[in-house]
DRENZALO-429490 format. One record per residue (C-alpha): residue in one letter; x, z, y. Coordinates in steps of 0.05 Angstrom, whole numbers, plus 5000, padded with zeros to 4 digits. Layout:
% residues N
+----+------+------+-------+
! aa ! east !   up ! north !
+----+------+------+-------+
!  A !    X !    Z !     Y !
...
+----+------+------+-------+
END
This chain:
% residues 510
+----+------+------+-------+
! aa ! east !   up ! north !
+----+------+------+-------+
!  M ! 5660 ! 5425 !  6747 !
!  D ! 5581 ! 5426 !  6742 !
!  G ! 5542 ! 5407 !  6681 !
!  T ! 5524 ! 5332 !  6693 !
!  T ! 5603 ! 5316 !  6703 !
!  L ! 5613 ! 5352 !  6637 !
!  I ! 5570 ! 5314 !  6596 !
!  V ! 5597 ! 5252 !  6629 !
!  L ! 5663 ! 5273 !  6607 !
!  S ! 5641 ! 5279 !  6540 !
!  A ! 5622 ! 5211 !  6536 !
!  F ! 5685 ! 5193 !  6572 !
!  V ! 5726 ! 5227 !  6515 !
!  A ! 5690 ! 5209 !  6457 !
!  Y ! 5708 ! 5134 !  6477 !
!  L ! 5768 ! 5150 !  6499 !
!  L ! 5785 ! 5179 !  6416 !
!  L ! 5747 ! 5122 !  6382 !
!  M ! 5793 ! 5077 !  6420 !
!  I ! 5851 ! 5117 !  6398 !
!  V ! 5829 ! 5118 !  6328 !
!  I ! 5822 ! 5042 !  6320 !
!  G ! 5896 ! 5043 !  6340 !
!  I ! 5908 ! 5094 !  6277 !
!  I ! 5870 ! 5050 !  6235 !
!  Y ! 5911 ! 4975 !  6252 !
!  M ! 5986 ! 5007 !  6253 !
!  K ! 5976 ! 5008 !  6175 !
!  T ! 5958 ! 4935 !  6180 !
!  A ! 6008 ! 4924 !  6228 !
!  S ! 6072 ! 4910 !  6179 !
!  S ! 6100 ! 4844 !  6202 !
!  T ! 6114 ! 4809 !  6272 !
!  E ! 6057 ! 4757 !  6261 !
!  D ! 6014 ! 4814 !  6244 !
!  Y ! 6031 ! 4849 !  6312 !
!  F ! 6026 ! 4791 !  6359 !
!  L ! 5976 ! 4756 !  6319 !
!  G ! 5939 ! 4795 !  6273 !
!  G ! 5964 ! 4746 !  6222 !
!  R ! 5910 ! 4691 !  6249 !
!  S ! 5856 ! 4726 !  6218 !
!  L ! 5806 ! 4737 !  6269 !
!  N ! 5737 ! 4713 !  6265 !
!  G ! 5685 ! 4690 !  6318 !
!  W ! 5651 ! 4747 !  6337 !
!  V ! 5715 ! 4789 !  6355 !
!  A ! 5760 ! 4737 !  6374 !
!  A ! 5702 ! 4709 !  6429 !
!  L ! 5691 ! 4783 !  6461 !
!  S ! 5757 ! 4794 !  6458 !
!  A ! 5784 ! 4730 !  6492 !
!  Q ! 5726 ! 4748 !  6547 !
!  A ! 5740 ! 4828 !  6548 !
!  S ! 5811 ! 4817 !  6560 !
!  D ! 5807 ! 4760 !  6622 !
!  M ! 5752 ! 4798 !  6661 !
!  S ! 5783 ! 4861 !  6666 !
!  G ! 5770 ! 4917 !  6722 !
!  W ! 5761 ! 4854 !  6771 !
!  L ! 5690 ! 4836 !  6733 !
!  L ! 5654 ! 4905 !  6744 !
!  M ! 5694 ! 4929 !  6815 !
!  G ! 5722 ! 4878 !  6844 !
!  L ! 5667 ! 4808 !  6840 !
!  P ! 5612 ! 4859 !  6857 !
!  G ! 5653 ! 4885 !  6909 !
!  A ! 5664 ! 4831 !  6946 !
!  I ! 5590 ! 4810 !  6943 !
!  Y ! 5573 ! 4876 !  6973 !
!  S ! 5614 ! 4874 !  7027 !
!  L ! 5604 ! 4794 !  7044 !
!  G ! 5548 ! 4764 !  7006 !
!  T ! 5530 ! 4721 !  6950 !
!  G ! 5579 ! 4661 !  6979 !
!  Q ! 5637 ! 4704 !  6940 !
!  A ! 5596 ! 4676 !  6876 !
!  W ! 5637 ! 4610 !  6878 !
!  I ! 5692 ! 4645 !  6841 !
!  A ! 5634 ! 4663 !  6786 !
!  I ! 5621 ! 4595 !  6777 !
!  G ! 5699 ! 4577 !  6786 !
!  L ! 5712 ! 4621 !  6726 !
!  F ! 5652 ! 4597 !  6689 !
!  I ! 5676 ! 4521 !  6689 !
!  G ! 5747 ! 4545 !  6667 !
!  T ! 5720 ! 4589 !  6611 !
!  V ! 5662 ! 4528 !  6588 !
!  C ! 5722 ! 4475 !  6597 !
!  N ! 5776 ! 4526 !  6554 !
!  W ! 5739 ! 4536 !  6505 !
!  I ! 5713 ! 4466 !  6498 !
!  F ! 5779 ! 4427 !  6503 !
!  I ! 5839 ! 4475 !  6498 !
!  S ! 5819 ! 4534 !  6439 !
!  G ! 5825 ! 4479 !  6381 !
!  R ! 5877 ! 4434 !  6403 !
!  L ! 5926 ! 4502 !  6409 !
!  R ! 5912 ! 4526 !  6355 !
!  K ! 5920 ! 4468 !  6314 !
!  Y ! 5986 ! 4454 !  6350 !
!  T ! 6015 ! 4523 !  6350 !
!  I ! 6011 ! 4512 !  6274 !
!  A ! 6045 ! 4450 !  6267 !
!  A ! 6096 ! 4475 !  6313 !
!  N ! 6130 ! 4513 !  6271 !
!  N ! 6078 ! 4567 !  6262 !
!  S ! 6094 ! 4592 !  6343 !
!  L ! 6071 ! 4669 !  6355 !
!  T ! 6072 ! 4665 !  6432 !
!  I ! 6070 ! 4613 !  6475 !
!  P ! 6142 ! 4611 !  6508 !
!  A ! 6158 ! 4602 !  6431 !
!  F ! 6107 ! 4536 !  6426 !
!  F ! 6136 ! 4515 !  6487 !
!  E ! 6208 ! 4515 !  6459 !
!  N ! 6181 ! 4488 !  6385 !
!  R ! 6135 ! 4434 !  6422 !
!  F ! 6186 ! 4407 !  6463 !
!  G ! 6246 ! 4412 !  6414 !
!  D ! 6281 ! 4454 !  6467 !
!  K ! 6348 ! 4476 !  6429 !
!  K ! 6375 ! 4508 !  6489 !
!  R ! 6317 ! 4554 !  6490 !
!  I ! 6315 ! 4540 !  6572 !
!  L ! 6236 ! 4544 !  6560 !
!  L ! 6233 ! 4606 !  6520 !
!  L ! 6281 ! 4641 !  6573 !
!  I ! 6242 ! 4608 !  6631 !
!  S ! 6167 ! 4623 !  6613 !
!  S ! 6187 ! 4688 !  6585 !
!  I ! 6217 ! 4708 !  6657 !
!  V ! 6154 ! 4689 !  6691 !
!  I ! 6109 ! 4721 !  6640 !
!  V ! 6139 ! 4790 !  6656 !
!  I ! 6139 ! 4780 !  6729 !
!  F ! 6063 ! 4767 !  6736 !
!  F ! 6041 ! 4805 !  6678 !
!  L ! 6066 ! 4864 !  6709 !
!  V ! 6030 ! 4857 !  6765 !
!  Y ! 5961 ! 4843 !  6735 !
!  T ! 5976 ! 4902 !  6682 !
!  A ! 5979 ! 4945 !  6752 !
!  S ! 5918 ! 4921 !  6770 !
!  A ! 5887 ! 4945 !  6716 !
!  L ! 5917 ! 5016 !  6723 !
!  A ! 5899 ! 5019 !  6784 !
!  A ! 5825 ! 5001 !  6767 !
!  G ! 5828 ! 5059 !  6717 !
!  G ! 5854 ! 5101 !  6772 !
!  K ! 5805 ! 5088 !  6821 !
!  L ! 5749 ! 5091 !  6768 !
!  F ! 5771 ! 5168 !  6751 !
!  N ! 5780 ! 5183 !  6819 !
!  S ! 5708 ! 5163 !  6848 !
!  V ! 5679 ! 5192 !  6779 !
!  F ! 5714 ! 5258 !  6765 !
!  G ! 5741 ! 5269 !  6830 !
!  I ! 5809 ! 5280 !  6799 !
!  N ! 5870 ! 5258 !  6846 !
!  Y ! 5881 ! 5187 !  6838 !
!  H ! 5958 ! 5197 !  6810 !
!  L ! 5926 ! 5241 !  6755 !
!  A ! 5873 ! 5186 !  6742 !
!  L ! 5927 ! 5139 !  6744 !
!  A ! 5974 ! 5172 !  6686 !
!  I ! 5902 ! 5196 !  6631 !
!  G ! 5881 ! 5121 !  6630 !
!  A ! 5955 ! 5084 !  6622 !
!  G ! 5969 ! 5138 !  6563 !
!  V ! 5907 ! 5114 !  6528 !
!  I ! 5922 ! 5050 !  6536 !
!  L ! 6001 ! 5058 !  6514 !
!  V ! 5977 ! 5105 !  6454 !
!  Y ! 5925 ! 5048 !  6415 !
!  T ! 5966 ! 4986 !  6444 !
!  F ! 6028 ! 5019 !  6415 !
!  M ! 6003 ! 5042 !  6350 !
!  G ! 5961 ! 4976 !  6332 !
!  G ! 5986 ! 4927 !  6357 !
!  F ! 5943 ! 4857 !  6359 !
!  M ! 5888 ! 4874 !  6318 !
!  A ! 5888 ! 4942 !  6357 !
!  V ! 5879 ! 4899 !  6411 !
!  C ! 5828 ! 4854 !  6391 !
!  V ! 5785 ! 4908 !  6359 !
!  T ! 5778 ! 4957 !  6415 !
!  D ! 5762 ! 4889 !  6467 !
!  F ! 5704 ! 4877 !  6413 !
!  V ! 5680 ! 4946 !  6419 !
!  Q ! 5698 ! 4942 !  6501 !
!  G ! 5674 ! 4871 !  6513 !
!  S ! 5599 ! 4897 !  6478 !
!  L ! 5599 ! 4962 !  6513 !
!  M ! 5612 ! 4917 !  6585 !
!  L ! 5555 ! 4871 !  6573 !
!  V ! 5504 ! 4917 !  6555 !
!  G ! 5531 ! 4959 !  6614 !
!  L ! 5524 ! 4894 !  6660 !
!  L ! 5460 ! 4888 !  6639 !
!  A ! 5425 ! 4938 !  6637 !
!  V ! 5438 ! 4981 !  6698 !
!  P ! 5413 ! 4922 !  6755 !
!  I ! 5344 ! 4919 !  6707 !
!  V ! 5337 ! 4989 !  6722 !
!  A ! 5357 ! 4992 !  6790 !
!  Y ! 5314 ! 4944 !  6807 !
!  F ! 5254 ! 4977 !  6784 !
!  L ! 5279 ! 5041 !  6822 !
!  M ! 5290 ! 5003 !  6889 !
!  P ! 5248 ! 5043 !  6937 !
!  G ! 5224 ! 4980 !  6973 !
!  S ! 5236 ! 4906 !  6973 !
!  L ! 5305 ! 4872 !  6975 !
!  V ! 5303 ! 4834 !  7031 !
!  D ! 5283 ! 4893 !  7072 !
!  L ! 5334 ! 4937 !  7049 !
!  L ! 5389 ! 4887 !  7055 !
!  E ! 5363 ! 4881 !  7118 !
!  Q ! 5362 ! 4948 !  7140 !
!  S ! 5435 ! 4957 !  7106 !
!  Q ! 5461 ! 4921 !  7177 !
!  V ! 5486 ! 4860 !  7126 !
!  A ! 5531 ! 4814 !  7166 !
!  G ! 5491 ! 4755 !  7194 !
!  G ! 5423 ! 4786 !  7161 !
!  A ! 5398 ! 4776 !  7086 !
!  G ! 5381 ! 4707 !  7097 !
!  K ! 5451 ! 4683 !  7108 !
!  Y ! 5476 ! 4745 !  7057 !
!  L ! 5438 ! 4711 !  7006 !
!  D ! 5460 ! 4644 !  7020 !
!  L ! 5519 ! 4612 !  6977 !
!  F ! 5551 ! 4574 !  7036 !
!  Y ! 5563 ! 4634 !  7082 !
!  S ! 5610 ! 4700 !  7068 !
!  G ! 5609 ! 4759 !  7116 !
!  G ! 5552 ! 4716 !  7157 !
!  K ! 5600 ! 4668 !  7179 !
!  P ! 5600 ! 4588 !  7144 !
!  Y ! 5640 ! 4576 !  7094 !
!  T ! 5693 ! 4517 !  7093 !
!  P ! 5698 ! 4468 !  7047 !
!  I ! 5769 ! 4500 !  7036 !
!  E ! 5746 ! 4569 !  7023 !
!  I ! 5700 ! 4534 !  6967 !
!  F ! 5744 ! 4501 !  6950 !
!  S ! 5789 ! 4551 !  6932 !
!  Q ! 5749 ! 4603 !  6897 !
!  L ! 5723 ! 4544 !  6848 !
!  A ! 5796 ! 4537 !  6832 !
!  W ! 5804 ! 4599 !  6806 !
!  G ! 5769 ! 4574 !  6744 !
!  L ! 5846 ! 4527 !  6736 !
!  G ! 5873 ! 4597 !  6710 !
!  Y ! 5845 ! 4595 !  6644 !
!  C ! 5884 ! 4541 !  6610 !
!  G ! 5951 ! 4588 !  6626 !
!  M ! 5929 ! 4660 !  6613 !
!  P ! 5969 ! 4680 !  6551 !
!  H ! 5929 ! 4738 !  6539 !
!  I ! 5868 ! 4688 !  6528 !
!  L ! 5906 ! 4636 !  6495 !
!  T ! 5929 ! 4685 !  6434 !
!  R ! 5860 ! 4693 !  6414 !
!  F ! 5852 ! 4614 !  6409 !
!  M ! 5920 ! 4613 !  6358 !
!  A ! 5894 ! 4672 !  6325 !
!  I ! 5825 ! 4657 !  6296 !
!  R ! 5817 ! 4645 !  6218 !
!  D ! 5800 ! 4569 !  6219 !
!  E ! 5754 ! 4526 !  6249 !
!  K ! 5688 ! 4549 !  6240 !
!  E ! 5699 ! 4609 !  6255 !
!  L ! 5729 ! 4579 !  6320 !
!  K ! 5667 ! 4540 !  6339 !
!  K ! 5628 ! 4606 !  6333 !
!  S ! 5673 ! 4635 !  6381 !
!  R ! 5662 ! 4575 !  6435 !
!  C ! 5588 ! 4592 !  6425 !
!  I ! 5592 ! 4669 !  6427 !
!  A ! 5655 ! 4661 !  6486 !
!  I ! 5607 ! 4618 !  6530 !
!  V ! 5538 ! 4662 !  6527 !
!  W ! 5579 ! 4724 !  6537 !
!  V ! 5601 ! 4699 !  6603 !
!  I ! 5550 ! 4663 !  6628 !
!  L ! 5507 ! 4735 !  6623 !
!  S ! 5569 ! 4777 !  6649 !
!  L ! 5593 ! 4739 !  6710 !
!  G ! 5513 ! 4728 !  6729 !
!  A ! 5496 ! 4797 !  6719 !
!  A ! 5560 ! 4818 !  6762 !
!  C ! 5540 ! 4772 !  6824 !
!  I ! 5471 ! 4810 !  6817 !
!  I ! 5500 ! 4877 !  6818 !
!  G ! 5534 ! 4883 !  6883 !
!  V ! 5471 ! 4848 !  6922 !
!  L ! 5436 ! 4895 !  6883 !
!  G ! 5477 ! 4955 !  6902 !
!  R ! 5471 ! 4936 !  6977 !
!  A ! 5402 ! 4951 !  6975 !
!  Y ! 5399 ! 4999 !  6921 !
!  L ! 5441 ! 5049 !  6950 !
!  Y ! 5427 ! 5050 !  7022 !
!  P ! 5432 ! 5086 !  7065 !
!  V ! 5500 ! 5100 !  7037 !
!  L ! 5532 ! 5040 !  7061 !
!  L ! 5612 ! 5040 !  7022 !
!  G ! 5677 ! 5015 !  7053 !
!  E ! 5662 ! 5070 !  7108 !
!  N ! 5683 ! 5145 !  7108 !
!  G ! 5740 ! 5127 !  7060 !
!  T ! 5696 ! 5105 !  6999 !
!  S ! 5709 ! 5030 !  6969 !
!  A ! 5659 ! 4974 !  6960 !
!  E ! 5699 ! 4959 !  6896 !
!  N ! 5662 ! 5030 !  6871 !
!  V ! 5586 ! 5000 !  6875 !
!  F ! 5579 ! 4987 !  6808 !
!  V ! 5602 ! 5070 !  6799 !
!  E ! 5558 ! 5086 !  6849 !
!  M ! 5496 ! 5043 !  6814 !
!  I ! 5510 ! 5080 !  6753 !
!  Q ! 5511 ! 5151 !  6779 !
!  K ! 5454 ! 5151 !  6820 !
!  V ! 5405 ! 5111 !  6772 !
!  F ! 5430 ! 5157 !  6708 !
!  M ! 5453 ! 5221 !  6744 !
!  S ! 5398 ! 5231 !  6803 !
!  D ! 5332 ! 5180 !  6783 !
!  L ! 5334 ! 5182 !  6710 !
!  S ! 5374 ! 5259 !  6695 !
!  L ! 5400 ! 5214 !  6635 !
!  P ! 5478 ! 5234 !  6656 !
!  F ! 5509 ! 5223 !  6576 !
!  I ! 5474 ! 5144 !  6576 !
!  G ! 5504 ! 5144 !  6648 !
!  G ! 5572 ! 5171 !  6622 !
!  L ! 5566 ! 5113 !  6570 !
!  F ! 5560 ! 5060 !  6621 !
!  L ! 5612 ! 5081 !  6656 !
!  C ! 5656 ! 5078 !  6610 !
!  G ! 5647 ! 4998 !  6602 !
!  I ! 5680 ! 4995 !  6676 !
!  L ! 5739 ! 5030 !  6641 !
!  A ! 5731 ! 4983 !  6577 !
!  A ! 5741 ! 4925 !  6630 !
!  I ! 5801 ! 4957 !  6653 !
!  M ! 5828 ! 4977 !  6584 !
!  S ! 5815 ! 4902 !  6543 !
!  T ! 5856 ! 4867 !  6602 !
!  A ! 5910 ! 4925 !  6609 !
!  D ! 5925 ! 4927 !  6527 !
!  S ! 5936 ! 4844 !  6523 !
!  Q ! 5972 ! 4843 !  6576 !
!  L ! 6019 ! 4897 !  6558 !
!  L ! 6024 ! 4860 !  6477 !
!  V ! 6032 ! 4801 !  6506 !
!  T ! 6097 ! 4826 !  6551 !
!  A ! 6113 ! 4858 !  6491 !
!  S ! 6123 ! 4803 !  6452 !
!  A ! 6160 ! 4760 !  6503 !
!  V ! 6218 ! 4811 !  6509 !
!  S ! 6223 ! 4828 !  6437 !
!  E ! 6199 ! 4765 !  6401 !
!  D ! 6228 ! 4713 !  6453 !
!  L ! 6278 ! 4742 !  6491 !
!  Y ! 6307 ! 4811 !  6443 !
!  H ! 6306 ! 4758 !  6382 !
!  N ! 6322 ! 4700 !  6398 !
!  F ! 6376 ! 4708 !  6460 !
!  I ! 6408 ! 4783 !  6444 !
!  K ! 6391 ! 4793 !  6367 !
!  T ! 6382 ! 4743 !  6338 !
!  D ! 6387 ! 4757 !  6257 !
!  A ! 6340 ! 4821 !  6284 !
!  D ! 6291 ! 4836 !  6220 !
!  N ! 6214 ! 4848 !  6234 !
!  K ! 6224 ! 4926 !  6237 !
!  K ! 6275 ! 4921 !  6296 !
!  V ! 6232 ! 4868 !  6324 !
!  M ! 6176 ! 4911 !  6332 !
!  N ! 6206 ! 4975 !  6349 !
!  V ! 6236 ! 4934 !  6415 !
!  S ! 6162 ! 4922 !  6428 !
!  R ! 6139 ! 4983 !  6427 !
!  I ! 6194 ! 5002 !  6470 !
!  T ! 6177 ! 4944 !  6517 !
!  V ! 6104 ! 4960 !  6519 !
!  I ! 6119 ! 5045 !  6534 !
!  V ! 6170 ! 5007 !  6594 !
!  V ! 6122 ! 4951 !  6620 !
!  A ! 6067 ! 5004 !  6626 !
!  V ! 6108 ! 5060 !  6667 !
!  L ! 6132 ! 4995 !  6704 !
!  A ! 6060 ! 4973 !  6730 !
!  F ! 6053 ! 5049 !  6737 !
!  A ! 6100 ! 5051 !  6800 !
!  I ! 6059 ! 4986 !  6832 !
!  A ! 5997 ! 5004 !  6821 !
!  W ! 6020 ! 5072 !  6858 !
!  D ! 5992 ! 5059 !  6922 !
!  P ! 5910 ! 5081 !  6914 !
!  N ! 5894 ! 5022 !  6972 !
!  N ! 5907 ! 4975 !  6935 !
!  S ! 5860 ! 4925 !  6931 !
!  I ! 5844 ! 4908 !  6851 !
!  M ! 5818 ! 4830 !  6880 !
!  D ! 5885 ! 4818 !  6912 !
!  L ! 5934 ! 4841 !  6861 !
!  V ! 5894 ! 4797 !  6795 !
!  S ! 5893 ! 4735 !  6850 !
!  N ! 5971 ! 4736 !  6856 !
!  A ! 5974 ! 4755 !  6789 !
!  W ! 5919 ! 4699 !  6762 !
!  A ! 5955 ! 4642 !  6812 !
!  G ! 6022 ! 4655 !  6789 !
!  L ! 6010 ! 4648 !  6711 !
!  G ! 5957 ! 4592 !  6722 !
!  S ! 6010 ! 4550 !  6766 !
!  A ! 6068 ! 4558 !  6718 !
!  F ! 6032 ! 4556 !  6647 !
!  G ! 5963 ! 4512 !  6659 !
!  P ! 5987 ! 4449 !  6677 !
!  V ! 6044 ! 4457 !  6621 !
!  V ! 5993 ! 4477 !  6568 !
!  L ! 5946 ! 4422 !  6591 !
!  L ! 5997 ! 4364 !  6584 !
!  S ! 6030 ! 4392 !  6528 !
!  L ! 5980 ! 4386 !  6485 !
!  F ! 5936 ! 4321 !  6521 !
!  W ! 6005 ! 4271 !  6543 !
!  R ! 6052 ! 4240 !  6493 !
!  R ! 6096 ! 4228 !  6541 !
!  T ! 6107 ! 4297 !  6568 !
!  N ! 6181 ! 4318 !  6555 !
!  L ! 6229 ! 4375 !  6559 !
!  P ! 6248 ! 4375 !  6628 !
!  G ! 6171 ! 4360 !  6662 !
!  A ! 6159 ! 4431 !  6620 !
!  V ! 6214 ! 4458 !  6652 !
!  A ! 6207 ! 4431 !  6730 !
!  G ! 6128 ! 4455 !  6720 !
!  I ! 6130 ! 4529 !  6700 !
!  V ! 6193 ! 4534 !  6748 !
!  S ! 6159 ! 4495 !  6810 !
!  G ! 6082 ! 4525 !  6795 !
!  G ! 6104 ! 4592 !  6788 !
!  L ! 6159 ! 4591 !  6857 !
!  T ! 6096 ! 4559 !  6899 !
!  V ! 6050 ! 4613 !  6890 !
!  I ! 6102 ! 4661 !  6910 !
!  I ! 6129 ! 4620 !  6964 !
!  W ! 6057 ! 4618 !  6981 !
!  D ! 6038 ! 4683 !  6981 !
!  Y ! 6094 ! 4723 !  6991 !
!  I ! 6139 ! 4693 !  7046 !
!  P ! 6118 ! 4701 !  7114 !
!  L ! 6129 ! 4629 !  7139 !
!  V ! 6094 ! 4610 !  7198 !
!  S ! 6087 ! 4658 !  7254 !
!  G ! 6096 ! 4719 !  7210 !
!  E ! 6039 ! 4701 !  7163 !
!  T ! 6044 ! 4671 !  7095 !
!  L ! 6027 ! 4597 !  7081 !
!  G ! 5964 ! 4622 !  7037 !
!  N ! 5934 ! 4668 !  7095 !
!  S ! 5956 ! 4618 !  7152 !
!  T ! 5907 ! 4567 !  7113 !
!  G ! 5857 ! 4602 !  7070 !
!  L ! 5882 ! 4552 !  7011 !
!  Y ! 5897 ! 4597 !  6940 !
!  S ! 5954 ! 4595 !  6921 !
!  L ! 5933 ! 4572 !  6850 !
!  A ! 5897 ! 4508 !  6870 !
!  V ! 5966 ! 4483 !  6907 !
!  G ! 6009 ! 4507 !  6847 !
!  F ! 5978 ! 4477 !  6798 !
!  V ! 5973 ! 4408 !  6833 !
!  I ! 6049 ! 4420 !  6850 !
!  S ! 6070 ! 4435 !  6772 !
!  I ! 6029 ! 4366 !  6750 !
!  L ! 6070 ! 4328 !  6789 !
!  C ! 6136 ! 4360 !  6770 !
!  I ! 6118 ! 4348 !  6702 !
!  V ! 6096 ! 4276 !  6709 !
!  I ! 6143 ! 4260 !  6749 !
!  F ! 6209 ! 4289 !  6706 !
!  S ! 6180 ! 4263 !  6650 !
!  L ! 6170 ! 4191 !  6671 !
!  T ! 6242 ! 4187 !  6701 !
!  T ! 6269 ! 4228 !  6636 !
!  K ! 6284 ! 4207 !  6565 !
!  K ! 6223 ! 4211 !  6531 !
!  P ! 6206 ! 4250 !  6472 !
!  S ! 6245 ! 4245 !  6405 !
!  E ! 6208 ! 4205 !  6342 !
!  E ! 6186 ! 4274 !  6307 !
!  I ! 6165 ! 4304 !  6372 !
!  L ! 6120 ! 4249 !  6380 !
!  K ! 6104 ! 4249 !  6307 !
!  T ! 6073 ! 4325 !  6308 !
!  F ! 6033 ! 4306 !  6371 !
!  D ! 5998 ! 4249 !  6327 !
!  Q ! 5983 ! 4283 !  6282 !
!  V ! 5954 ! 4343 !  6319 !
!  A ! 5919 ! 4286 !  6360 !
!  G ! 5889 ! 4254 !  6292 !
!  K ! 5924 ! 4195 !  6309 !
+----+------+------+-------+
END
């Protein structure tokens, strides 16, 4: 291992040790389940905003999205546009009412518990179904984050992918296991800040170091269809985008209102004043980060030429990694700064994986164990089960991520669609439609989740899945079907009780 690599490694070690120290500090404050799962509803505006956005974007933002644009052109930015719209709508319309409603609905600590309390589910059908959905799709989602970590360590240090996978999973496991929600949120705040600095600084420096004009270098790198089509939003891989493809990419934005790891941040914000602050900070962060990630994909294609990623065993999803290494370890000879920016990619990965582990742990320990298996369990037992769950889920996600050929983009896409379709419509209508009832909520979760599984995993058309044969993203289909089922089942069954309607009116300010 040469001197430069050792310097980069020292930056990684310093960063990882900081994350573990934060876990140790907050371990002392997590004395109850409300502390462990929601931080006692005490988040300030900055921590809530950056934690929500960092846990949302994951390694997809710094690896998956730039890699897709590097390979196919700026047309892949429609996903970013959809996510921006979804983020803004989530903060403006969902955050405040969800926070207020979860407090009114018997101080619900988790999304499944909110569903149970919101609809007066005495038999706890919603609690069981939603917890199962969380466990299934978050396993895949967590696996995507671990896979991104494995690829990062493998690319930077030449470490065997499987060993790299184990290192990343181990560190995330330690601080999530110890500190719970506040440890996750504070580390996410640090990680979100580091991600944003890296996203903004690297493309700016790379642009001034480019050995020619952007268009000329893109042409030389033989982008499909030429530089004109590569830079055109309505082309992908040199081919015109179809309306279905654009709609499918915009549909990613629908997933936001169904993501438990994001929604729990809204539930945990200290008060209305901090919520308004969080809203502004989060929207600015997402504009800057998504825009910079798209620019990285384009600039990376030009700046790294004559190296072409995607050939000779290299991955286009490593474009940001390669840019950092070339800028700070070759052109500027600042390996420690480069190491810190590489930690920004690790930050994106860890900030999502830790949140997903915690949400899954809460679904198993609080929603399943405490409510179905051991109803008289005290806080200590529930927290112990939660910590055991964190370990088990991390191991299972590790197994799913074992194949180095897994696409980060594909894993994220499937998990995002499943959670968005199962929970998004129920969250939306439970907050804004007074007539939504228990049968409607059950039908919405089941139909949304099953639609994604059928659409993405079962080959029904000449050996192909419906997703591959139609080109339509399963989230768009699942979301619509879920809403229809909620409306139909709610209208054809008994209306909610007066007590439920009274709570709804109280939250709605009627």
